[in-house]
C-alpha positions in Angstrom: -48.4 -92.8 150.2 -48.7 -95.9 148.3 -45.6 -95.4 145.6 -43.4 -95.2 149.7 -44.9 -98.7 150.5 -44.1 -100.4 147.2 -39.9 -99.3 147.7 -40.0 -100.1 151.6 -38.1 -103.4 152.5 -39.3 -104.6 156.2 -36.4 -105.6 158.0 -36.2 -108.9 160.8 -36.6 -106.0 163.4 -39.3 -103.3 161.6 -36.9 -100.8 160.0 -37.5 -99.7 157.1 -34.8 -100.0 154.4 -36.0 -98.6 151.3 -33.6 -95.4 150.7 -31.0 -97.9 150.6 -32.0 -99.8 148.3 -33.0 -96.7 145.6 -29.4 -95.3 146.5 -28.2 -98.6 145.4 -30.3 -98.8 142.0 -29.3 -95.5 141.5 -25.6 -96.2 141.6 -25.9 -98.6 139.6 -27.6 -97.1 136.9 -24.9 -94.0 137.0 -22.4 -96.6 137.1 -23.5 -98.6 134.0 -24.2 -94.7 132.2 -20.8 -93.3 133.1 -18.9 -96.7 131.9 -21.2 -96.3 128.1 -20.0 -93.0 127.7 -16.5 -93.7 128.8 -16.2 -96.8 125.9 -18.2 -93.9 123.3 -15.1 -91.4 124.3 -12.8 -93.8 123.6 -14.1 -94.9 120.4 -14.6 -91.5 119.1 -11.0 -90.8 119.9 -9.6 -94.2 118.0 -12.3 -92.7 114.9 -10.6 -89.7 115.1 -7.3 -90.7 115.5 -7.9 -93.3 112.5 -9.5 -90.1 110.1 -6.6 -87.5 110.7 -3.9 -90.6 109.9 -5.4 -91.4 107.0 -7.5 -88.9 105.9 -8.7 -90.8 102.7 -10.6 -93.7 104.9 -12.8 -90.3 106.2 -13.4 -89.0 102.6 -14.4 -92.4 101.1 -17.1 -92.7 103.6 -18.3 -88.7 102.4 -18.2 -89.8 98.7 -20.1 -92.5 99.2 -22.9 -90.9 101.1 -22.5 -88.3 97.5 -23.0 -90.7 95.5 -26.0 -92.4 97.4 -27.8 -88.6 97.9 -27.5 -88.2 94.1 -28.9 -91.3 93.3 -31.8 -91.2 95.6 -33.0 -88.0 93.6 -34.3 -90.5 91.4 -37.3 -91.0 94.1 -37.7 -87.3 95.1 -38.2 -86.1 91.7 -41.2 -87.2 90.3 -40.1 -86.8 86.8 -36.7 -89.1 87.1 -39.3 -91.6 89.1 -41.9 -91.6 86.4 -39.3 -93.2 84.1 -37.9 -96.0 86.2 -40.7 -96.4 88.6 -40.3 -98.1 91.5 -37.3 -99.9 90.1 -35.1 -96.8 91.5 -34.0 -99.1 94.2 -32.1 -101.0 92.0 -29.9 -98.0 92.2 -29.4 -97.4 95.5 -28.5 -101.0 96.2 -26.3 -100.8 93.2 -24.7 -97.9 94.9 -24.2 -99.9 98.3 -22.6 -103.0 96.6 -20.6 -101.3 93.9 -19.0 -98.5 95.6 -15.4 -99.5 97.1 -12.2 -97.8 98.7 -10.6 -97.4 95.6 -11.3 -96.6 91.9 -9.6 -100.5 90.6 -12.1 -101.9 92.6 -14.9 -99.7 92.0 -15.1 -99.3 88.5 -14.2 -103.6 88.4 -17.3 -104.2 90.1 -19.2 -101.8 88.3 -18.4 -103.4 85.0 -19.0 -106.8 85.9 -22.2 -106.1 86.9 -23.3 -104.3 84.2 -22.0 -107.0 82.1 -23.6 -109.5 84.0 -26.8 -107.7 84.9 -27.2 -107.2 81.2 -26.2 -110.7 79.3 -28.3 -112.5 82.0 -31.3 -110.1 81.9 -31.6 -110.3 77.8 -30.6 -114.4 78.1 -32.9 -114.4 80.6 -36.4 -112.4 78.5 -34.6 -115.0 75.6 -35.0 -118.0 77.4 -39.0 -117.1 78.4 -39.8 -116.0 74.9 -38.8 -119.7 73.4 -40.4 -121.4 76.4 -44.0 -119.3 76.1 -44.0 -120.6 72.6 -44.0 -124.3 73.3 -46.9 -123.7 75.4 -48.2 -123.5 79.6 -47.2 -127.0 80.3 -43.8 -127.1 79.0 -42.8 -123.5 79.6 -41.7 -124.1 83.7 -40.0 -127.2 82.1 -37.5 -125.0 79.6 -36.7 -122.1 82.4 -36.3 -124.8 85.4 -33.7 -126.4 82.8 -31.9 -123.8 81.7 -31.7 -122.0 85.0 -30.2 -125.4 86.3 -28.1 -126.2 83.2 -26.7 -122.2 84.1 -26.1 -122.0 87.1 -24.1 -125.0 87.2 -22.0 -123.7 84.6 -21.3 -120.5 85.8 -20.9 -121.6 89.5 -18.3 -123.9 88.4 -16.5 -121.3 86.0 -15.9 -119.3 89.4 -12.9 -122.2 90.2 -11.2 -121.3 86.8 -8.6 -119.0 88.3 -8.6 -116.5 85.3 -12.7 -116.2 86.1 -12.1 -116.3 89.5 -9.3 -113.0 89.5 -11.4 -111.0 87.4 -14.9 -111.7 87.3 -15.9 -113.6 90.0 -18.4 -110.9 91.3 -19.7 -110.6 87.6 -20.6 -114.3 87.6 -22.7 -114.6 90.9 -24.6 -111.2 89.3 -25.0 -113.0 86.2 -26.9 -116.0 88.6 -28.7 -113.8 90.4 -29.3 -111.8 87.5 -30.8 -114.5 85.6 -33.2 -116.5 88.3 -35.2 -113.0 89.2 -35.7 -112.1 85.3 -36.5 -116.1 84.5 -38.7 -117.1 87.4 -40.3 -114.0 87.5 -41.3 -114.1 84.0 -43.2 -116.8 84.6 -46.2 -114.8 86.7 -45.4 -110.9 85.0 -46.7 -110.1 81.8 -44.4 -106.9 81.0 -41.3 -108.9 81.5 -39.2 -106.4 78.6 -39.6 -103.6 80.5 -39.0 -104.5 83.6 -35.5 -105.9 82.8 -34.5 -102.7 80.8 -35.6 -100.5 83.6 -33.5 -102.5 86.1 -30.7 -102.5 83.8 -31.0 -99.3 83.4 -31.3 -98.5 87.2 -28.0 -100.3 87.6 -26.4 -98.5 84.5 -28.0 -95.2 86.2 -26.4 -96.0 89.9 -22.9 -97.4 88.7 -22.0 -94.2 86.7 -22.8 -92.6 89.9 -20.3 -94.5 91.4 -18.0 -94.1 89.1 -17.7 -90.5 88.5 -18.0 -89.7 92.3 -14.7 -92.1 92.9 -12.6 -90.6 90.4 -13.7 -87.1 90.6 -13.7 -86.6 94.0 -10.3 -87.0 95.7 -9.5 -90.5 93.7 -7.9 -93.3 95.8 -5.9 -95.6 93.1 -4.6 -99.1 93.6 -2.6 -98.7 91.3 -0.8 -95.4 93.2 -1.5 -97.6 96.5 0.8 -100.3 95.2 3.3 -98.4 94.4 3.5 -96.9 97.7 3.1 -99.7 99.5 5.9 -101.6 97.2 8.0 -98.8 97.9 7.0 -98.5 101.9 7.7 -102.1 102.4 11.6 -101.3 100.9 12.7 -99.0 103.6 10.9 -101.1 106.5 13.1 -103.9 105.0 16.2 -101.9 105.3 15.5 -100.9 109.0 15.0 -104.0 110.1 18.6 -104.9 108.5 20.6 -102.3 109.3 18.9 -102.5 113.1 18.8 -105.9 113.8 22.6 -106.5 112.9 23.8 -103.1 114.1 22.0 -104.2 117.9 23.7 -107.6 118.1 27.4 -106.3 117.4 26.8 -103.1 119.0 24.1 -103.2 121.5 24.1 -106.5 122.7 25.1 -105.0 126.3 22.8 -102.6 126.6 19.6 -103.4 129.2 17.5 -100.6 128.2 16.0 -101.1 124.5 15.3 -98.2 122.1 11.4 -98.6 121.6 11.8 -96.8 118.1 14.9 -99.3 117.8 12.3 -102.2 118.2 9.6 -100.7 116.0 12.1 -101.2 113.2 13.7 -104.6 113.7 9.7 -105.5 113.4 9.3 -103.9 110.2 9.8 -106.9 108.2 7.0 -108.9 109.3 4.6 -106.2 107.5 6.2 -107.6 103.8 6.2 -111.2 105.0 2.3 -110.1 105.6 2.0 -108.2 102.3 1.1 -111.0 99.8 -2.9 -110.8 99.9 -2.8 -107.0 100.2 -0.4 -106.5 97.1 -2.4 -109.3 95.1 -5.5 -107.2 95.0 -3.9 -104.0 94.9 -2.2 -105.4 91.4 -5.9 -106.9 90.3 -7.6 -103.9 90.4 -5.1 -101.9 89.7 -5.6 -103.1 86.0 -9.3 -102.1 85.4 -7.9 -98.1 86.0 -7.4 -95.7 83.2 -4.4 -94.4 82.9 -3.3 -91.7 85.8 -0.5 -89.7 86.8 2.6 -91.7 86.4 1.1 -94.7 85.6 0.2 -95.2 82.0 -2.3 -97.7 80.2 -1.5 -101.1 80.3 1.2 -100.6 83.5 3.4 -103.4 84.5 1.2 -104.3 87.7 2.7 -108.1 87.5 6.2 -106.8 87.7 5.0 -105.1 90.8 4.1 -108.5 92.1 7.6 -109.6 91.7 9.6 -107.4 93.6 7.4 -107.9 96.5 7.6 -111.8 96.4 11.6 -111.3 96.3 11.0 -108.8 99.2 9.3 -111.1 101.5 11.8 -113.8 100.4 14.7 -111.3 101.7 12.2 -111.1 104.3 11.7 -114.5 106.0 15.6 -114.6 105.7 15.7 -111.6 108.1 13.2 -113.5 110.1 15.2 -116.0 110.8 18.1 -113.8 111.2 16.4 -112.2 114.5 15.7 -115.6 115.7 19.4 -116.1 115.5 20.0 -112.4 117.3 17.9 -113.2 120.4 19.2 -116.5 121.0 20.9 -115.9 124.7 24.1 -117.0 125.4 25.6 -115.7 128.5 29.0 -117.0 127.9 31.5 -114.0 127.4 34.0 -116.2 125.2 31.7 -115.4 122.7 32.7 -112.5 122.6 36.1 -112.9 121.7 34.5 -115.1 118.2 32.0 -111.6 117.3 35.1 -109.5 116.7 36.1 -111.6 114.1 33.5 -111.0 112.4 31.7 -108.1 113.2 33.3 -105.9 111.1 32.6 -107.2 108.0 28.7 -108.5 108.9 28.1 -104.8 109.7 29.6 -103.7 106.7 27.9 -106.0 104.6 24.7 -105.1 106.0 24.8 -101.7 105.9 25.6 -102.3 102.2 22.5 -104.5 101.5 20.2 -101.9 103.4 21.9 -98.9 101.3 20.8 -100.9 98.0 17.2 -101.3 99.4 17.2 -97.6 100.5 18.2 -96.7 96.7 15.7 -99.1 95.0 13.2 -97.4 97.7 14.0 -93.9 96.3 14.2 -94.3 92.3 11.1 -96.9 92.7 9.3 -94.1 94.0 10.7 -91.5 91.4 10.5 -93.7 89.1 13.5 -93.1 87.9 17.4 -95.5 87.3 19.6 -94.8 89.3 23.9 -95.5 88.1 24.9 -96.4 92.3 22.5 -99.3 92.2 25.6 -101.3 90.4 28.3 -99.9 92.5 26.6 -100.6 95.6 25.9 -104.1 94.8 29.6 -104.3 93.6 30.3 -103.1 97.6 28.3 -105.8 98.6 29.7 -108.8 96.8 33.4 -107.4 98.0 32.1 -107.7 101.2 30.4 -111.3 100.9 34.1 -112.6 99.5 35.3 -111.4 102.5 33.3 -112.5 104.9 33.6 -116.5 103.1 36.8 -116.0 103.5 36.9 -115.7 106.8 34.8 -118.2 107.6 36.8 -120.6 105.4 39.5 -119.8 107.4 39.1 -121.3 110.6 39.8 -118.2 112.4 37.3 -118.5 114.2 37.8 -122.1 115.8 41.6 -120.8 115.9 40.8 -118.2 118.6 39.0 -120.1 121.3 41.2 -123.0 121.1 44.2 -120.3 121.8 42.0 -119.5 125.0 42.1 -123.1 125.9 38.2 -123.7 125.5 36.7 -127.6 124.7 36.5 -128.6 121.0 32.4 -128.9 122.4 32.5 -125.0 124.0 33.9 -124.1 120.6 31.3 -125.7 118.7 28.5 -124.6 120.8 29.6 -120.7 120.9 30.4 -120.3 117.3 27.1 -121.8 115.8 24.9 -119.2 116.5 27.8 -116.8 114.8 28.2 -119.5 111.6 24.5 -119.3 111.2 24.4 -115.5 111.1 27.1 -115.3 108.6 25.6 -117.7 106.3 22.4 -115.6 107.2 23.6 -112.8 106.1 25.1 -114.1 102.9 21.8 -115.5 102.0 20.3 -111.9 102.9 23.0 -110.7 100.3 21.8 -113.2 97.2 18.1 -112.2 97.8 18.8 -108.1 97.5 20.3 -109.2 94.2 17.2 -110.8 93.3 15.4 -107.3 94.0 17.6 -106.0 92.2 17.6 -107.4 89.5 13.3 -107.4 89.4 13.3 -103.1 90.0 15.6 -102.7 87.5 13.6 -105.0 84.5 10.4 -102.7 86.1 12.9 -99.4 85.4 13.8 -100.7 81.8 10.3 -101.5 81.2 9.0 -97.8 82.2 12.2 -96.1 80.0 11.2 -97.8 76.8 7.6 -97.1 77.3 8.2 -93.3 77.7 10.5 -93.4 74.7 7.9 -95.4 72.5 5.0 -92.1 74.1 7.4 -89.9 73.1 8.1 -91.3 69.6 4.6 -91.3 68.8 4.6 -87.3 70.7 2.1 -88.0 72.9 4.6 -86.9 75.7 6.9 -84.5 75.9 10.5 -85.6 75.2 12.1 -83.3 78.0 10.8 -85.9 81.0 12.6 -88.6 79.7 15.5 -86.9 81.6 13.8 -87.2 84.6 13.5 -90.8 84.2 17.0 -91.4 82.6 19.8 -93.2 84.7 
């Protein structure tokens, strides 16, 4: 009876409303649970779609869990635990911190961590030994002075471009290890044994990371960079082709095709690819020879190709802005007819060259069609330039009785579009030069390996033009 009174609310007229209050509270709880369940279902659906779209990410999670499971045996197996004792946790921490998505990044971090930990640990032991010989009063001064000098020098070295690009993580680990060992050495008696055990556990953890990353469905940074460059070439070609075709042929259409719109915006992926390409090229240098990628593969040449592609994508971005300018005056249709054929031809030739470069780069071959296609680009460019210089567009508008001011306004968009197409053609030729330099290097490298009897000479037939 007391519980019933606890939930009962008396109204002014003396009636009881405890049932309504309970129903309202249960309704809110039910609504909150349903909303939470709906969010959970949406999250699981997105996670499933991500795993289906890119199984490498799902496999990466399994690889990290495998490495952690193997390294945890140093805690569960007593003979292994007796060898490293409490420092076994450093192996677990190493796997968590070092294991990365690509094999190159994992190898980079493991080598940086091992070298930095070993050098800093042994150097800290040396400083501790020298300081302990100087006496109890001088020892803290020597340790702190050495810590100050090495920490400041190492931190400053991180601003050097070469160090920052390849050894930035190692510099951080060096400062951390030297600080821990040198400071703890003042209170720890068996400093040398502790340092060696920590180095040993870190080596064990990094070895598990490297073995797991390379043996179980490895994700190579170099291969990802190669795939990114070739994919961006296709996106660049589609954007150029669709943009010009839509302007000259589908301008009057009110319904836009979603697939065409998606292709026309593919150049934006190229514009935002610099950071990713730089990162993949940096880690690809740490990777051993794998697949079609030999040791000392010209990863920097891929960056040159990516830079040329972004320059071309910037011109396409300006072209898209020019195309999207609304023009409600139909007098411009007569001017469009003067350059539509040559503009479509030039854009189609540029797109064909980029697609051919993507195909040859993907197969790591050298195509003889590129030179022919570049010749067609030069021919179409000259024809378009001749039309612009002949003032035939202005003459067409004069025959229609239009004012000079209206002529200037209406022709500005077409002149800008034609000029951008000519500029894009020049940028495409820069991409051709960079890709051909990469192909020449690969062929010369294969010929050298063939002369040294390292590879089968028949492979050269695949890469020959």
